[in-house]
All heavy atoms as an XYZ file, in Angstrom:
463
protein
N      -9.990     -1.861      5.985
C      -8.777     -1.246      5.487
C      -7.621     -2.161      5.837
O      -7.470     -2.578      6.978
C      -8.583      0.130      6.126
C      -7.229      0.768      5.889
S      -6.824      1.233      4.206
C      -7.847      2.633      3.946
N      -6.839     -2.479      4.822
C      -5.632     -3.278      5.024
C      -4.421     -2.388      4.810
O      -4.325     -1.702      3.794
C      -5.602     -4.442      4.039
N      -3.510     -2.377      5.774
C      -2.248     -1.667      5.637
C      -1.195     -2.694      5.241
O      -0.938     -3.647      5.984
C      -1.849     -0.991      6.955
C      -0.426     -0.430      7.024
C      -0.231      0.669      5.982
C      -0.134      0.076      8.426
N      -0.605     -2.513      4.068
C       0.420     -3.443      3.581
C       1.748     -2.698      3.559
O       1.924     -1.754      2.783
C       0.075     -3.991      2.182
C       1.131     -4.992      1.736
C      -1.304     -4.628      2.177
N       2.667     -3.107      4.441
C       3.977     -2.469      4.465
C       4.828     -3.014      3.335
O       4.674     -4.154      2.915
C       4.682     -2.699      5.822
O       4.854     -4.090      6.031
C       3.880     -2.094      6.969
N       5.705     -2.165      2.820
C       6.552     -2.584      1.704
C       5.763     -2.905      0.456
O       6.146     -3.761     -0.333
N       4.655     -2.196      0.275
C       3.724     -2.550     -0.801
C       4.037     -1.916     -2.141
O       3.286     -2.091     -3.087
C       2.302     -2.179     -0.379
N       5.148     -1.228     -2.240
C       5.446     -0.585     -3.519
C       6.058     -1.533     -4.533
O       6.161     -1.206     -5.713
C       6.368      0.625     -3.306
O       7.627      0.215     -2.805
N       6.456     -2.743     -4.090
C       7.053     -3.696     -5.035
C       7.025     -5.109     -4.467
O       6.735     -5.317     -3.292
C       8.470     -3.282     -5.367
C       9.345     -3.194     -4.161
C      10.732     -2.675     -4.526
N      11.308     -2.178     -3.291
C      11.926     -1.044     -3.165
N      12.098     -0.264     -4.202
N      12.407     -0.663     -2.018
N       7.303     -6.057     -5.308
C       7.465     -7.440     -4.899
C       6.249     -8.062     -4.236
O       5.111     -7.853     -4.661
N       6.514     -8.823     -3.188
C       5.451     -9.538     -2.481
C       4.447     -8.574     -1.871
O       3.247     -8.834     -1.866
C       6.056    -10.461     -1.398
C       6.856    -11.584     -2.065
C       4.970    -11.032     -0.494
C       7.677    -12.412     -1.091
N       4.927     -7.435     -1.363
C       4.016     -6.443     -0.787
C       3.033     -5.908     -1.814
O       1.834     -5.781     -1.545
N       3.517     -5.612     -3.009
C       2.641     -5.112     -4.068
C       1.637     -6.180     -4.483
O       0.446     -5.890     -4.673
C       3.473     -4.667     -5.275
N       2.102     -7.418     -4.598
C       1.201     -8.513     -4.961
C       0.143     -8.721     -3.884
O      -1.027     -8.963     -4.187
C       1.994     -9.796     -5.185
N       0.549     -8.609     -2.630
C      -0.399     -8.750     -1.523
C      -1.434     -7.636     -1.548
O      -2.631     -7.885     -1.346
C       0.336     -8.732     -0.182
O       1.208     -9.831     -0.075
N      -0.994     -6.409     -1.793
C      -1.913     -5.275     -1.851
C      -2.933     -5.469     -2.973
O      -4.139     -5.255     -2.779
C      -1.133     -3.974     -2.057
N      -2.472     -5.904     -4.141
C      -3.382     -6.128     -5.265
C      -4.361     -7.265     -4.959
O      -5.546     -7.184     -5.285
C      -2.599     -6.408     -6.543
C      -1.925     -5.165     -7.110
C      -1.366     -5.400     -8.508
N      -0.328     -6.428     -8.518
C       0.965     -6.192     -8.361
N       1.400     -4.967     -8.183
N       1.837     -7.185     -8.403
N      -3.872     -8.330     -4.326
C      -4.749     -9.468     -3.995
C      -5.807     -9.058     -2.978
O      -6.982     -9.418     -3.125
C      -3.919    -10.630     -3.459
N      -5.422     -8.312     -1.960
C      -6.393     -7.854     -0.959
C      -7.449     -6.968     -1.606
O      -8.643     -7.091     -1.316
C      -5.676     -7.108      0.167
C      -4.887     -8.002      1.120
C      -3.893     -7.170      1.932
C      -5.835     -8.757      2.039
N      -7.016     -6.068     -2.486
C      -7.961     -5.194     -3.177
C      -8.904     -6.006     -4.060
O     -10.105     -5.726     -4.124
C      -7.209     -4.162     -4.006
N      -8.365     -7.006     -4.726
C      -9.178     -7.873     -5.589
C     -10.305     -8.538     -4.793
O     -11.391     -8.772     -5.309
C      -8.299     -8.923     -6.256
C      -9.047     -9.911     -7.080
N      -9.551     -9.601     -8.337
C      -9.419    -11.190     -6.828
C     -10.186    -10.666     -8.809
N     -10.121    -11.641     -7.916
N     -10.028     -8.821     -3.536
C     -11.020     -9.466     -2.674
C     -11.858     -8.462     -1.892
O     -12.580     -8.847     -0.974
C     -10.337    -10.459     -1.739
C      -9.820    -11.667     -2.460
N     -10.646    -12.671     -2.927
C      -8.569    -12.010     -2.842
C      -9.926    -13.582     -3.545
N      -8.670    -13.205     -3.516
N     -11.776     -7.184     -2.271
C     -12.681     -6.180     -1.716
C     -12.144     -5.277     -0.631
O     -12.861     -4.380     -0.167
N     -10.920     -5.478     -0.207
C     -10.368     -4.622      0.850
C      -9.937     -3.277      0.281
O      -9.439     -3.193     -0.843
C      -9.167     -5.300      1.509
N     -10.139     -2.239      1.069
C      -9.501     -0.954      0.786
C      -8.064     -1.107      1.281
O      -7.827     -1.683      2.348
C     -10.213      0.169      1.521
N      -7.094     -0.630      0.519
C      -5.698     -0.911      0.827
C      -4.894      0.373      0.984
O      -4.971      1.275      0.149
C      -5.056     -1.772     -0.287
C      -3.607     -2.082      0.027
C      -5.840     -3.062     -0.484
N      -4.115      0.419      2.069
C      -3.114      1.464      2.254
C      -1.780      0.888      1.802
O      -1.282     -0.076      2.382
C      -3.052      1.893      3.711
N      -1.249      1.439      0.729
C       0.003      0.979      0.135
C       1.144      1.746      0.784
O       1.385      2.909      0.476
C      -0.013      1.200     -1.404
C       1.319      0.826     -2.021
C      -1.149      0.408     -2.041
N       1.816      1.107      1.731
C       2.903      1.763      2.455
C       4.203      1.661      1.668
O       4.511      0.634      1.092
C       3.060      1.116      3.831
C       4.346      1.519      4.519
O       5.201      0.683      4.721
N       4.498      2.774      4.855
N       4.942      2.774      1.666
C       6.264      2.802      1.042
C       7.179      3.651      1.901
O       6.719      4.468      2.703
C       6.196      3.369     -0.386
C       5.853      4.841     -0.415
C       6.859      5.803     -0.498
C       4.539      5.284     -0.338
C       6.552      7.161     -0.495
C       4.236      6.631     -0.343
C       5.244      7.566     -0.422
O       4.947      8.905     -0.415
N       8.471      3.454      1.754
C       9.439      4.277      2.467
C      10.163      5.225      1.520
O      10.275      6.402      1.787
C      10.444      3.399      3.216
C      11.497      4.193      3.937
C      11.157      5.008      5.000
C      12.813      4.124      3.558
C      12.118      5.755      5.654
C      13.786      4.865      4.204
C      13.444      5.680      5.263
N      10.619      4.692      0.384
C      11.427      5.538     -0.498
C      10.941      5.583     -1.941
O      11.419      6.407     -2.704
C      12.883      5.073     -0.481
O      12.977      3.756     -0.960
N      10.016      4.738     -2.316
C       9.632      4.666     -3.719
C       8.183      5.110     -3.930
O       7.295      4.290     -4.169
C       9.839      3.245     -4.241
O       9.578      3.214     -5.628
N       7.973      6.413     -3.852
C       6.626      6.947     -4.035
C       6.077      6.619     -5.418
O       4.901      6.255     -5.555
C       6.611      8.458     -3.819
C       5.238      9.066     -3.969
C       5.200     10.553     -3.707
O       6.260     11.164     -3.473
O       4.082     11.121     -3.730
N       6.905      6.721     -6.433
C       6.458      6.450     -7.800
C       5.949      5.009     -7.948
O       4.893      4.761     -8.530
C       7.582      6.717     -8.798
C       7.158      6.557    -10.233
C       8.263      6.924    -11.215
O       9.191      7.657    -10.845
O       8.180      6.448    -12.358
N       6.687      4.053     -7.383
C       6.269      2.655     -7.452
C       4.980      2.438     -6.667
O       4.089      1.714     -7.111
C       7.371      1.748     -6.928
N       4.874      3.076     -5.505
C       3.658      2.943     -4.694
C       2.457      3.512     -5.437
O       1.374      2.914     -5.443
C       3.837      3.651     -3.360
N       2.634      4.639     -6.095
C       1.534      5.226     -6.871
C       1.151      4.315     -8.037
O      -0.014      4.247     -8.419
C       1.902      6.608     -7.359
C       2.099      7.587     -6.214
C       1.559      8.957     -6.505
N       1.753      9.820     -5.358
C       0.895      9.935     -4.354
N      -0.206      9.228     -4.355
N       1.135     10.750     -3.348
N       2.119      3.602     -8.591
C       1.816      2.631     -9.638
C       0.928      1.510     -9.131
O      -0.008      1.078     -9.820
N       1.197      1.033     -7.910
C       0.367     -0.018     -7.313
C      -1.031      0.532     -7.048
O      -2.036     -0.119     -7.350
C       1.009     -0.571     -6.016
C       0.074     -1.530     -5.311
C       2.343     -1.229     -6.321
N      -1.107      1.743     -6.506
C      -2.411      2.375     -6.255
C      -3.185      2.501     -7.564
O      -4.372      2.174     -7.626
C      -2.244      3.747     -5.569
C      -3.551      4.527     -5.564
C      -1.733      3.571     -4.147
N      -2.528      2.966     -8.609
C      -3.202      3.118     -9.904
C      -3.701      1.778    -10.432
O      -4.817      1.688    -10.964
C      -2.272      3.775    -10.921
C      -2.044      5.240    -10.633
O      -2.816      5.871     -9.922
N      -0.964      5.774    -11.159
N      -2.885      0.735    -10.296
C      -3.299     -0.599    -10.758
C      -4.551     -1.064    -10.010
O      -5.445     -1.670    -10.597
C      -2.170     -1.602    -10.573
N      -4.615     -0.755     -8.730
C      -5.770     -1.155     -7.924
C      -7.000     -0.337     -8.300
O      -8.078     -0.888     -8.527
C      -5.448     -1.024     -6.421
C      -4.430     -2.093     -6.011
C      -6.724     -1.130     -5.573
C      -3.852     -1.903     -4.617
N      -6.850      0.971     -8.386
C      -8.014      1.824     -8.651
C      -8.527      1.676    -10.082
O      -9.724      1.832    -10.319
C      -7.714      3.301     -8.339
O      -6.599      3.746     -9.121
C      -7.409      3.488     -6.851
N      -7.643      1.353    -11.019
C      -8.075      1.162    -12.411
C      -8.994     -0.046    -12.564
O      -9.740     -0.138    -13.541
C      -6.864      1.014    -13.328
C      -6.156      2.324    -13.570
C      -4.860      2.163    -14.343
O      -4.473      1.015    -14.676
O      -4.210      3.191    -14.597
N      -8.928     -0.969    -11.615
C      -9.798     -2.147    -11.670
C     -10.962     -2.032    -10.683
O     -11.605     -3.031    -10.358
C      -8.998     -3.438    -11.395
O      -8.403     -3.356    -10.099
C      -7.926     -3.655    -12.450
N     -11.215     -0.800    -10.208
C     -12.360     -0.561     -9.337
C     -12.090     -0.673     -7.852
O     -13.001     -0.520     -7.042
N     -10.850     -0.930     -7.473
C     -10.514     -1.042     -6.057
C     -10.275      0.317     -5.416
O     -10.249      1.347     -6.087
N     -10.096      0.280     -4.101
C      -9.824      1.503     -3.335
C      -8.448      1.377     -2.706
O      -8.152      0.389     -2.039
C     -10.869      1.693     -2.240
C     -12.270      1.910     -2.816
C     -13.322      1.937     -1.730
N     -13.403      0.603     -1.132
C     -13.753      0.368      0.122
N     -14.074      1.354      0.927
N     -13.790     -0.871      0.591
N      -7.605      2.396     -2.926
C      -6.241      2.352     -2.395
C      -5.676      3.756     -2.260
O      -6.054      4.664     -3.002
C      -5.339      1.525     -3.308
N      -4.779      3.910     -1.294
C      -4.022      5.139     -1.102
C      -2.571      4.761     -0.840
O      -2.286      3.677     -0.349
C      -4.552      5.988      0.080
C      -5.955      6.488     -0.183
C      -4.481      5.216      1.383
N      -1.664      5.670     -1.177
C      -0.245      5.470     -0.883
C       0.095      6.283      0.363
O      -0.267      7.452      0.465
C       0.612      5.929     -2.058
N       0.786      5.643      1.302
C       1.173      6.307      2.540
C       2.653      6.070      2.797
O       3.106      4.927      2.838
C       0.376      5.756      3.730
C      -1.138      5.923      3.679
C      -1.762      5.216      4.876
C      -1.499      7.392      3.683
N       3.403      7.171      2.984
C       4.829      7.045      3.278
C       5.023      6.796      4.764
O       4.362      7.400      5.602
C       5.581      8.303      2.877
C       7.076      8.136      3.048
C       7.830      9.420      2.737
N       9.248      9.198      2.805
C       9.953      9.104      3.932
N       9.354      9.193      5.097
N      11.256      8.904      3.892
N       5.939      5.897      5.080
C       6.292      5.640      6.470
C       7.330      4.543      6.555
O       7.419      3.691      5.680
N       8.107      4.591      7.618
C       9.144      3.591      7.862
C       8.593      2.542      8.816
O       8.337      2.834      9.989
C      10.377      4.273      8.459
C      11.546      3.349      8.638
O      11.387      2.114      8.500
O      12.649      3.854      8.914
N       8.387      1.328      8.334
C       7.816      0.248      9.139
C       8.717     -0.138     10.311
O       8.287     -0.824     11.224
C       7.530     -0.973      8.277
N       9.972      0.322     10.309
C      10.887      0.045     11.420
C      10.731      1.061     12.543
O      11.332      0.904     13.598
C      12.326      0.048     10.922
C      12.577     -0.997      9.846
C      13.911     -0.759      9.167
N      13.828      0.522      8.450
C      14.817      1.049      7.746
N      15.963      0.437      7.666
N      14.659      2.200      7.124
N       9.942      2.091     12.314
C       9.782      3.180     13.287
C       8.428      3.085     13.991
O       7.390      3.162     13.339
C       9.897      4.528     12.562
O       9.409      5.573     13.366
N       8.464      2.964     15.306
C       7.212      2.868     16.077
C       6.342      4.108     15.872
O       5.130      4.013     15.747
C       7.511      2.658     17.559
N       6.967      5.278     15.811
C       6.163      6.498     15.642
C       5.554      6.572     14.241
O       4.419      7.030     14.086
C       7.002      7.746     15.936
O       8.102      7.847     15.036
N       6.281      6.121     13.226
C       5.715      6.102     11.877
C       4.560      5.111     11.807
O       3.517      5.398     11.205
C       6.764      5.724     10.839
C       7.623      6.892     10.405
O       7.592      7.957     11.066
O       8.343      6.753      9.392
N       4.726      3.944     12.415
C       3.635      2.954     12.404
C       2.408      3.476     13.138
O       1.279      3.272     12.683
C       4.116      1.636     13.016
C       5.062      0.820     12.154
C       5.553     -0.394     12.918
C       4.401      0.403     10.851
N       2.622      4.174     14.238
C       1.496      4.756     14.972
C       0.784      5.791     14.113
O      -0.447      5.869     14.097
C       1.974      5.374     16.275
N       1.540      6.584     13.367
C       0.948      7.599     12.497
C       0.171      6.946     11.350
O      -0.858      7.473     10.926
C       2.024      8.521     11.943
N       0.657      5.821     10.850
C      -0.041      5.130      9.767
C      -1.358      4.539     10.240
O      -2.315      4.446      9.477
C       0.840      4.020      9.182
C       2.036      4.467      8.364
C       2.943      3.286      8.053
C       1.589      5.159      7.084
N      -1.395      4.122     11.499
C      -2.606      3.513     12.051
C      -3.639      4.584     12.257
O      -4.754      4.538     11.992
C      -2.303      2.817     13.361
């Protein structure tokens, strides 16, 4: 399982898709853009990958602990 923070757009989304392409199950972390994160999850699962969207603030130690 790979946890990719900021994965709802940009480099994070590209990283999440690349990891999934190489066989990793991916946790797509987002803070405010659930719709964008679900789009990344859908793109991954439509090609046979495994992914979930998880909300959390990567700046918060307690949120990061909850994501782990």
